[in-house]
N, C-alpha and C positions, 0 to 999 in steps of 0.2 A: 373815760376819752380814747384812752386807749385800746379800749377794743379786748381789753383780758390778755391775763400771761400766756403764753407760749409754751404748751408744755410740749413734752413727745407724742404722748398718747392724742391729742389735738392734731397736730401736726400729721401723725401718722393716718389719723383718722381722713382728714382733709386729703393727703395724698390717693389713701384708695377708694376714695369716692373718685375724684377726677377720675383716676386710672379704670375704676368700673364704667363710668360713664363713656369714656372713650373707649374700650373693648365692650361694648354697649352695643355703641353705634357700630361700632366696627363688622360687629358678626350678626347682628337683629336686622340690619341693610345693608344688606352684601352687594347691592350697589350704588351703594352713597360715595364708597373713597373712588371710583371712577367718575364720579357725576362732579365729585366736587374736583376733583383731579384733571377736568375738562374745563372748569369755571377759570376764564380770564382776570376774575379776582382772585383766586389765588395761586395760582402756576403763572409762573415769567417763561420765556424764554432763558431765564439762566438758574429758574429754580422748580423747574417741571418734574415731574417722577417720571411721567411717562417718557421725557426724553432722558432720563437718566437710566431707566430699563431701555432704552434704544444703544445708550453708549453702552452699560453692561454687558449688553448682546455680543457687539461687535468685538469687546474686553475681554469676551471668552472664547471667541472664533479669533484670536490675535490678529485682529485690524485695529487698526487705529481708532479709539474711539471718536475720535473727531471728525473721520472722512465722513462724506458727506453734511456737513454743515449742522448739523440737528445736537448735537450734546456739547452745551455752554459752559458745563460745568466742572467744580476743580479734579484732577483725576484720581485724589486718593480717597474720592469717595468711592469710587469702581472699588477699589481691592476690600473696602468697608463693606459695605452691602453684599461682593462677591462670598464674604462669611457666612452668609447668614445663606438657609437652606431656601432652594429657588421659591420665588414668589407665587410663581402660578400652582404649584402642589402646597405647599404650605405658606404662605400671608400672615399666619398670627404671627411669626416671628418679628416680619417689618413691622406688624400695627404694633407690636411690644416695642421694639427699639424706640419707635416715635413716641409712644407714650413714657417709656423711661426718661427720652431729652425732654419733653414738657416737663415733667416734673423733676428737674434737676434745674430748669430756667428758673422754677417754680421756689425752689428750694435756696436759688442765689439770691431771688428777689425776697425772698423771709429775712435772708441774713442781712441785705441791704436795709429795709426798713428795721430791721431791729438795732441797727448798729446808733440809728436816730442822726446819723449823717444829714438827712434833709433839713432837718431845724436848726440840728448845732453843728455848726465844721468845725473845721481847728481858728476860722478866721471871724467868726461869725454866729450869735447865738439869737436865733429869732424869740420875741418872748412870748408868741404863740406858741412854742414846740412841744407844750403839751397836748396840746390839741391834735394827736394822732392818733392812727390807725395800729393794730398791731402786726407783725409780720405776718400771721397764719390770716388774719382780713386780707392783706393786699394779695399775698399768694394767691388765696381762694378769690380776689377779683380778676387776678391773672388768667387762674387754671379755667372757669368759667365762662370768663369770656367768651362769646359766639366766634368771634374771629380766633381767639385762641385755638378752642375746637376744632372747627373748620378748618382750617388751618393745619391739624394733626391728622385729621381726617381726610383732608385730603392730599397728606403724604409729599408739602412741599418741603424740598431741603432749606428755607430758608430757619426752620426751627434749629438746624446745628448753628448759626451764624447767631440767631437771638441770644442761644445758650450758653454760646461763647462770649459775645459780647457783655448778656449778667454776670459770667465767673468771673470776669476779666473787672468790673467794678466789682464786686464782693470781694476779690482778693487784693486789691485797690484801699479798698476801707481797713480791712483786717491788717494788713500791713504785709502782705504779701506780694510785695512788688515784682519780682522775676516771674511768678506766675500770673500777676495780672495781664506781663506783657508778652506774656506767652498765648496767655489765652485772645488776646489783642491781634496777636499774630495769624491765630488760625482764623480768627473771626477774618481781617482780612485777606487771607489766604482762599478763602470762601467766596468773601463775595465784592471784595476789595473797598468799598465805602467807610469799613470801620475804621479804617487807619486814615480818616480825618479826626475820630476821637480822639487820637497821641494824645494831643496838648493838652484838652482838658482832664485826661486819664494822667497824664505829667505830673500835676499838679494837683489831681486829688491824692496822689500815689505820695508825694512831695510833705504835703500835710500831715501824712497820717505816719509818717515816717515816723521814728522812734526818735525826742529829741537826745541829744547830747549831755553830758553832764555840764559841759564849757558854751558860751556863745560859739553862735555857727560861722564859720570862714565865710568871709564875703565870697568868693568863690563855687561856695557849696552847691549852688542849684545848678549852676554851671556842668560841674561834675556827675550833678547827679541826673541831668536832664542826658546828658550825653549818655550816659551810661545804660540809660530807660531807652533811650534810640537806638541805641547799639545791641540791646536785647532784644528789642523786635523786631531789626531788619535783619540782623542774625537768627532769627527763629523762622523767617523768611525764606530767609537763603536757604537754609537748610530742607523746609519745604518743600521749594522752586528745585530743588535738588533732587529730593524724593522723586519728586512727580516727572522728571528729567528719566530719571531709572527708569521710571515704571512702562514710559510711556516710548522712550527710546529715542525721543527728538524735543524742542522746544514749543511744538506747534502749541502746546496746550496753551500758552502765555497769550497769542492770537486769537485762540479760538474762545477763553476764559474772557480774559481781561479789556482783549481787544474791542469784546462783542460790547460792551460796557462803554467802553471809549468812545468808539464811533457808531454806537445805536446801528448795527448791520442789519441785525432783526425787527422789523417793524409792526410784529407779531399786538393787537394791542392790548393795552392794559390800564391798570385805573390811573397813571401817572399821563404828566403834561408834555412828552417828552415826542411820542410816537405819531399825533397827529398834527403834530406840528412839522416834522422831516416830512412825514407824508406828501406834504403840500409844499414842502423846501425843493427851490431847484439848486441841481447841484452844484453848480459854481458859488453860493452859498452856505453849501452846507459846512463846509470846514471851520468857517468865521462862528456861524450860533453854535457849533458843536464846544468849541472853546468860550463862548458866552454865555452855556449854559455849565458849562463845567467850573468856570469861575464866580457864577452866580452860586450853586451848591456848596464850595469852598470857603468862601468870602463871607462866610459867616463864624466859621470858627476862629479866627484870631480876633473879632470886632467882640462875640460873648465871651472869650475868655478872656479877656482884657479887661469889659466893664463889671463881670459878673467875677473875679478873678477870687473874691472870699466865698463863694459857694460854687464848687469846680463841678458837683454834682448835679447841679441846677444846667451848668454848660450841659452836659452830657444827656442830660432828657430834654432839655428845647432840641438839638442837634438831631436829637434822634425822631423829634416830631418833623425836623428841616425835611430832613432825609426820608420820611413816610410820604411826605410829598413829594421833592424835589428829583431824587434817583432818578436814573433813567428807568428803569424795571419796579417800580415800586406793587405792591400787594398789601394783602391786610394784614398780611403778617408782618409787616413794619407797623402798619397805625396799633395793633394788640400790643408791642412792646413799647412803644410810644406809651398807650393807655395804660398800660403794665406800671408805668413808671409814676405817672401824673397824681395818684393816691398817693406816694410817698409825702405829699405836701398837701395833704388834709389843714393841716396849719393856717394856710394862706387859702383853703374854700371862701373863706366869707368875704376875699379881698378880689374874687371874680366879680368880674360886669356884666359877660353875656353867657351865663352857666346854660339857661333855660336856649338861646338861639343855637348855642353850638351844638346841644343835645341833640336839637328838633334839625338841624340841618345836616350829621351824622345820619340819624336815622332816616330822615326825606333820602338822602340817597343811598343808604345801607338796601332800601325797600326798591327803589326807582334804577339803580344800576344793572340790574338783571333783569326787569322789564323790557328797557330801554336794548341793552342787547341783544334782548330776543326780537325786540321788533326790527333791529338791523341786518342779523344775522340768518334768524330764522321764518321771521312772519312776512320779512321784505316790504313791511310798512314802514320803512324808515330809511335812517342812511347814516353816516359815521358820525355827523353831527348829533344825532339823536345821543349817542352815547359817550361822546367825548362829552359835550354840557356837563351832564351828569357826573364827569369826572372832574371836572371845573368847578361842582359844585360839594362834591367829594373833597377837595382840595381848600377850598374855602373853608368848611365845616373847620379841620387840620386846620388851615394856619389861623383859623379866628382862636382855636384853642391855644395855639401856640404863643399866639399875641397876648391874650389873655394871663398865661401862667407869666411870661415875661413880665409882664404889668403888676401881679400880685404880690411876687417876689422883689421887684424893684419898691413896692410901695411899702413891703414889709420891712425894707432895707433904711427906706427914709423915714418911715414912722422912728426906728431906732437912732437915726440920725439929729430928727429934729422930733422928740417927743412932743411938744407942744401943738404938734398937727397931727395928733393920732386924730380918729373917726372924722375929720373934716374934707370934707370934699373937696376934689381936684378938678380945675378944669382945663382944658389944653386948649392955649389963644395962638 
């Protein structure tokens, strides 16, 4: 039931196979990367590789990368890519970088799976915990997910955020709290929204820390939380200072995080914000921006309190919520969430709408590009075509988030009330 024991050879073969597949797609289909880079399902204004190249060109010519309002990504990405040979001359090095980041993400996910945290946390042990897949299986599901592959080939910079988030979780589970906070700070620096994962990640770190010999002091959790918060914001302060030294101004704050906070770039994407604010009167814009951001952040507190016994579940559900409701989502966010879902193989029998969810996500995946083509290229449709299919996409992910939350809560409830195991629940 656990998918077999993970061995070094098996893991190396898995990573090699994923790398070869990506490298083959890069080299055998030379037009595919540029094709996928231009897709709105993969690239957003804050993750586009084409916009990164524009910023890199300005950076190399001693011009602010934020001049012109095209580049909206973190400044420290520029020297990282500047160290690589010219992309136009030697693209293989950029391809290898993205492949390596994908493999690092999968390795962190494998460590999370092998820890068994999803089925047996410090405060809750599921009676179904033995029904799980091995880390190699879960890593394979992530690496060979078409969404993950398309994101890698499309060279979206979301892959760096995904890698940082997964390493933050893996380090928290392994007890490396400082490293977890540094990874979360880097993810927040790149994309801002991962900062909302701080409360459940602190809970996970607190539960997985080494227990002292005697009883804990009553205020131990306060001191621990304060230390973790200081670590994150201290790391962010260092990253911001390095960015200031690189660009010579604080302009990057409004050009990166300000764009996400104010949604000043209304380029279509698979999210729910862009169409709403295209139709919005300017007099109401500030109010609804506050409402949308309040809605996105309001899940953090409620889930962290209700699912206190299982902080990894809170993180997983929040990743699903972010994939739906963040300002500029892409299929990379969905691939991260879908990569975490197999960790809960033990509660799959408790899911109620598996077929409906799979059908909706597949339906939206195939019709999304078709509706976008009808709108932009064929001219036989309008924005409503594409926005309608993004609503269907959001519906599928929302059902998955809700169904997974139900399954986890049902699992907890059956532990509290063993006499209710196997009995039907009806909502009244």
